[in-house]
C-alpha positions as CSV (number, residue, x, y, z in Angstrom):
1,X,-51.2,36.1,59.4
2,X,-48.3,38.2,58.1
3,X,-46.4,35.1,57.2
4,X,-48.9,34.1,54.5
5,X,-48.0,36.9,52.0
6,X,-44.3,36.1,52.5
7,X,-44.9,32.4,51.9
8,X,-46.9,33.2,48.8
9,X,-44.1,35.5,47.5
10,X,-41.5,32.8,48.2
11,X,-43.5,30.1,46.4
12,X,-44.0,32.4,43.4
13,X,-40.2,33.1,43.3
14,X,-39.4,29.4,43.5
15,X,-42.0,28.5,40.8
16,X,-40.8,31.3,38.6
17,X,-37.2,30.0,38.9
18,X,-38.2,26.4,38.2
19,X,-40.4,27.5,35.3
20,X,-37.6,29.7,33.9
21,X,-35.1,26.8,34.1
22,X,-37.6,24.5,32.5
23,X,-38.3,27.0,29.8
24,X,-34.6,27.5,29.2
25,X,-34.0,23.8,29.1
26,X,-36.9,23.3,26.7
27,X,-35.8,26.2,24.6
28,X,-32.2,24.8,24.4
29,X,-33.6,21.3,23.6
30,X,-36.0,22.7,21.1
31,X,-33.2,24.5,19.3
32,X,-31.1,21.3,19.1
33,X,-34.1,19.3,17.9
34,X,-34.9,21.9,15.3
35,X,-31.3,22.0,14.1
36,X,-31.3,18.2,13.8
37,X,-34.6,18.1,11.9
38,X,-33.4,20.9,9.6
39,X,-30.1,19.0,8.9
40,X,-32.1,15.8,8.2
41,X,-34.5,17.7,6.0
42,X,-31.7,19.2,4.0
43,X,-30.1,15.8,3.5
44,X,-33.3,14.3,2.2
45,X,-34.4,17.4,0.4
46,X,-37.6,17.7,2.5
47,X,-38.8,14.2,1.7
48,X,-38.7,12.6,5.1
49,X,-40.6,9.5,4.0
50,X,-37.5,8.5,2.0
51,X,-35.2,8.2,5.0
52,X,-33.8,4.7,5.4
53,X,-32.4,3.7,8.8
54,X,-29.2,1.8,8.6
55,X,-28.2,1.3,12.2
56,X,-29.7,2.0,15.5
57,X,-27.6,1.7,18.7
58,X,-28.8,2.4,22.2
59,X,-26.3,0.4,24.2
60,X,-23.0,1.2,22.6
61,X,-21.0,4.4,23.4
62,X,-21.5,5.4,19.8
63,X,-25.3,5.6,20.4
64,X,-26.4,6.9,17.0
65,X,-28.8,6.5,14.1
66,X,-27.5,6.6,10.6
67,X,-29.8,7.6,7.7
68,X,-29.3,8.0,4.0
69,X,-31.2,9.8,1.3
70,X,-33.0,7.8,-1.4
71,X,-34.6,10.7,-3.2
72,X,-32.0,10.6,-5.9
73,X,-30.9,7.4,-7.5
74,X,-27.3,6.7,-7.0
75,X,-25.7,5.6,-10.3
76,X,-24.0,2.3,-10.1
77,X,-20.3,2.8,-10.9
78,X,-19.2,0.7,-13.9
79,X,-17.1,-2.3,-13.0
80,X,-13.3,-1.8,-13.3
81,X,-12.0,-2.7,-16.7
82,X,-10.1,-5.9,-16.4
83,X,-6.4,-5.4,-17.2
84,X,-5.0,-6.7,-20.5
85,X,-3.3,-10.0,-19.8
86,X,0.5,-9.8,-19.9
87,X,2.1,-11.0,-23.1
88,X,2.8,-14.7,-22.8
89,X,6.3,-15.8,-23.4
90,X,6.4,-18.3,-26.3
91,X,10.0,-19.0,-26.9
92,X,13.0,-19.8,-24.7
93,X,12.7,-17.9,-21.4
94,X,14.7,-16.6,-18.4
95,X,13.2,-16.9,-14.9
96,X,14.0,-14.3,-12.4
97,X,12.9,-15.0,-8.8
98,X,12.5,-12.1,-6.3
99,X,11.8,-11.9,-2.6
100,X,12.4,-9.5,0.3
101,X,12.1,-9.4,4.0
102,X,13.8,-12.7,4.4
103,X,13.8,-14.8,7.5
104,X,14.2,-18.6,7.9
105,X,14.6,-21.2,5.2
106,X,11.0,-21.7,4.0
107,X,11.0,-19.4,1.0
108,X,14.6,-19.7,-0.1
109,X,14.2,-23.5,-0.2
110,X,11.4,-23.1,-2.7
111,X,13.5,-21.0,-5.1
112,X,15.0,-23.8,-7.2
113,X,13.8,-23.3,-10.8
114,X,15.4,-19.8,-11.1
115,X,18.0,-18.5,-13.5
116,X,18.5,-15.5,-11.1
117,X,17.6,-15.0,-7.5
118,X,17.3,-11.5,-6.2
119,X,16.9,-10.2,-2.6
120,X,14.6,-7.2,-2.2
121,X,16.1,-5.8,1.0
122,X,15.8,-6.6,4.7
123,X,18.1,-9.5,4.1
124,X,17.8,-11.5,7.3
125,X,17.4,-8.9,10.1
126,X,20.7,-9.8,11.6
127,X,23.7,-7.7,12.8
128,X,25.6,-8.8,9.6
129,X,24.8,-10.5,6.2
130,X,26.0,-14.0,7.1
131,X,22.5,-15.5,6.8
132,X,21.8,-13.9,3.4
133,X,25.3,-14.6,2.0
134,X,24.6,-18.3,2.8
135,X,21.6,-18.3,0.5
136,X,23.8,-17.6,-2.5
137,X,21.4,-15.2,-4.3
138,X,22.7,-13.6,-7.5
139,X,21.7,-10.0,-6.7
140,X,20.3,-7.9,-3.9
141,X,19.2,-4.4,-2.9
142,X,19.5,-2.7,0.5
143,X,16.5,-2.4,2.8
144,X,15.9,-0.2,5.9
145,X,17.1,-3.0,8.2
146,X,20.3,-3.4,6.2
147,X,21.2,0.3,6.6
148,X,21.5,2.9,9.3
149,X,17.8,3.5,9.4
150,X,17.0,0.4,11.3
151,X,20.4,-1.4,11.3
152,X,23.8,-0.1,11.9
153,X,26.6,1.8,10.1
154,X,28.7,-1.4,9.9
155,X,25.8,-3.4,8.4
156,X,25.2,-0.7,5.9
157,X,28.8,-0.8,4.8
158,X,28.7,-4.5,4.4
159,X,25.4,-4.4,2.5
160,X,26.5,-1.8,0.0
161,X,29.8,-3.7,-0.5
162,X,27.9,-6.9,-1.2
163,X,24.8,-5.6,-3.0
164,X,25.9,-2.3,-4.4
165,X,24.2,1.1,-4.0
166,X,22.6,0.5,-7.4
167,X,23.3,-1.9,-10.3
168,X,22.0,-3.0,-13.7
169,X,22.2,-6.2,-15.7
170,X,21.0,-7.2,-19.1
171,X,19.4,-10.6,-19.4
172,X,17.2,-12.7,-21.8
173,X,19.4,-12.2,-24.8
174,X,19.6,-8.5,-24.1
175,X,15.9,-7.9,-24.4
176,X,15.5,-7.0,-20.7
177,X,17.3,-4.7,-18.3
178,X,17.2,-5.3,-14.6
179,X,17.9,-2.3,-12.4
180,X,18.4,-2.5,-8.6
181,X,18.3,0.8,-6.6
182,X,18.8,1.7,-3.0
183,X,15.7,3.5,-1.6
184,X,17.7,4.2,1.6
185,X,20.3,6.0,-0.5
186,X,20.5,9.3,-2.2
187,X,17.5,9.6,-4.6
188,X,19.3,11.9,-7.0
189,X,22.1,9.3,-7.4
190,X,19.5,6.6,-8.0
191,X,17.7,8.6,-10.6
192,X,20.9,9.6,-12.5
193,X,22.0,6.0,-12.5
194,X,18.7,4.7,-13.9
195,X,18.7,7.5,-16.6
196,X,22.3,6.5,-17.6
197,X,21.5,2.8,-17.7
198,X,18.5,3.4,-19.9
199,X,20.3,5.7,-22.3
200,X,23.1,3.1,-22.7
201,X,20.6,0.3,-23.5
202,X,18.2,1.7,-26.1
203,X,17.5,-1.7,-27.6
204,X,15.8,-3.3,-24.5
205,X,12.1,-4.1,-24.7
206,X,11.5,-4.5,-20.9
207,X,12.9,-2.8,-17.8
208,X,12.5,-4.2,-14.3
209,X,13.3,-1.8,-11.5
210,X,13.7,-3.4,-8.1
211,X,14.0,-1.8,-4.6
212,X,13.0,-2.4,-1.0
213,X,10.7,0.6,-0.5
214,X,7.8,1.0,-3.0
215,X,6.7,3.6,-5.4
216,X,3.1,2.4,-5.1
217,X,1.3,0.3,-2.5
218,X,-2.1,-1.2,-2.1
219,X,-4.8,0.1,0.3
220,X,-4.4,-0.6,4.0
221,X,-0.7,-1.1,3.7
222,X,1.5,-1.1,6.8
223,X,4.1,1.0,5.0
224,X,3.0,3.8,2.7
225,X,4.7,4.4,-0.7
226,X,7.9,5.8,0.8
227,X,9.6,5.9,-2.5
228,X,6.7,7.5,-4.4
229,X,8.6,10.6,-5.4
230,X,11.6,8.7,-6.7
231,X,9.5,6.3,-8.7
232,X,7.5,9.2,-10.2
233,X,10.8,10.6,-11.6
234,X,11.9,7.2,-12.8
235,X,8.6,6.5,-14.6
236,X,8.9,9.8,-16.4
237,X,12.1,8.8,-18.1
238,X,11.1,5.3,-19.3
239,X,10.8,5.3,-23.2
240,X,7.2,4.9,-24.4
241,X,8.0,1.7,-26.3
242,X,9.4,-0.1,-23.2
243,X,7.5,-2.2,-20.8
244,X,8.3,-1.2,-17.2
245,X,7.9,-3.6,-14.2
246,X,8.4,-2.4,-10.6
247,X,9.1,-4.9,-7.8
248,X,9.4,-4.0,-4.2
249,X,9.6,-5.6,-0.7
250,X,9.1,-3.7,2.6
251,X,5.4,-4.7,3.2
252,X,5.3,-8.3,4.4
253,X,2.8,-9.4,1.8
254,X,2.5,-10.7,-1.8
255,X,0.5,-8.2,-3.9
256,X,0.1,-7.1,-7.5
257,X,-1.4,-4.4,-9.7
258,X,-1.1,-6.3,-13.0
259,X,-2.6,-3.5,-15.1
260,X,0.3,-1.3,-13.9
261,X,3.0,-4.0,-13.6
262,X,3.6,-3.2,-9.9
263,X,4.4,-6.0,-7.5
264,X,5.2,-6.4,-3.8
265,X,7.2,-9.5,-2.9
266,X,7.7,-9.2,0.9
267,X,6.5,-12.5,2.2
268,X,10.0,-13.9,2.8
269,X,9.5,-15.2,6.3
270,X,8.8,-12.3,8.6
271,X,5.4,-11.8,10.3
272,X,2.8,-10.7,7.9
273,X,1.4,-7.1,7.6
274,X,-2.1,-5.8,6.7
275,X,-3.3,-6.5,3.2
276,X,-5.8,-4.7,0.9
277,X,-7.1,-4.7,-2.7
278,X,-8.9,-2.3,-5.0
279,X,-9.6,-2.0,-8.7
280,X,-5.9,-1.5,-9.3
281,X,-4.3,-3.7,-6.7
282,X,-6.3,-6.8,-7.4
283,X,-4.3,-9.4,-5.5
284,X,-3.0,-9.4,-2.0
285,X,-2.0,-12.4,0.2
286,X,-0.8,-12.0,3.7
287,X,-1.1,-15.6,4.8
288,X,1.3,-17.4,2.4
289,X,5.1,-17.5,2.3
290,X,6.0,-17.2,-1.4
291,X,8.2,-15.4,-3.9
292,X,7.6,-13.6,-7.2
293,X,8.7,-15.3,-10.4
294,X,9.2,-13.3,-13.7
295,X,9.3,-15.5,-16.8
296,X,10.9,-13.4,-19.6
297,X,10.8,-14.3,-23.2
298,X,14.4,-14.3,-24.5
299,X,13.2,-13.2,-28.0
300,X,11.1,-10.2,-27.2
301,X,11.2,-9.4,-23.5
302,X,7.5,-10.3,-23.0
303,X,7.1,-11.0,-19.3
304,X,4.7,-13.1,-17.2
305,X,4.6,-12.6,-13.5
306,X,3.3,-15.0,-10.8
307,X,3.7,-15.7,-7.2
308,X,5.1,-19.2,-6.4
309,X,4.1,-20.9,-3.1
């Protein structure tokens, strides 16, 4: 008979422990639920009937529900303003063909109707420039694989001797100034050279600056705009009455921002990289081997750009 009170006390203690644990668990769960409801209520401003379920997943590891608030009308952003078409050359012209990241013969063999052929760096990915020299291009700039960054000291010396650290050339009856710079070189030297070249040619109507690394790149690019700081400085010294074109390689794609006159011509034969577009970079192709062609009016420097497959 004495065991009965002890058993009753034991059962009470066990029940109390279980109940306490259940209450604690429920309290913790209730707090989490209340926090979630409060957050949802804040997001929809208390109007729960306006919640729209976007995705419900119970099998994936993400296991979530997405909701959005429709209590306020979201204004539709205006469509991007289409860029003004580039001025069309109407008189005699000069054609400049540009391509970077060269490998194989597919793209070089296409470049026949060109007054000037320019290599935009990464000129064959070899231990020397024998491949590129055999293409008989007119000009070139150094890329990261042509210099110590991803090449060698001996290759860098050969590249700089053959392409130059920087250079300029007037074409199209003096209306246009081509400038090649080394984005693996000293940025101050590049800027000073560009500034000097511009001051010595005040009559030009169009300037084309070429390099391997870019000052601007489209979204989802493999390489970021590694020369953004340098190009920001260069853009600040271009006279207001001069049309500036920027042409780069580095990313293995063909892309353009025609409203800004920015072009990437890196589809020279190496495996393609990622490609993206937005309201500025309206064209990007990472499936086609092609080069960029600039057709320049010899009378006024007006320039039309297109990719040639």
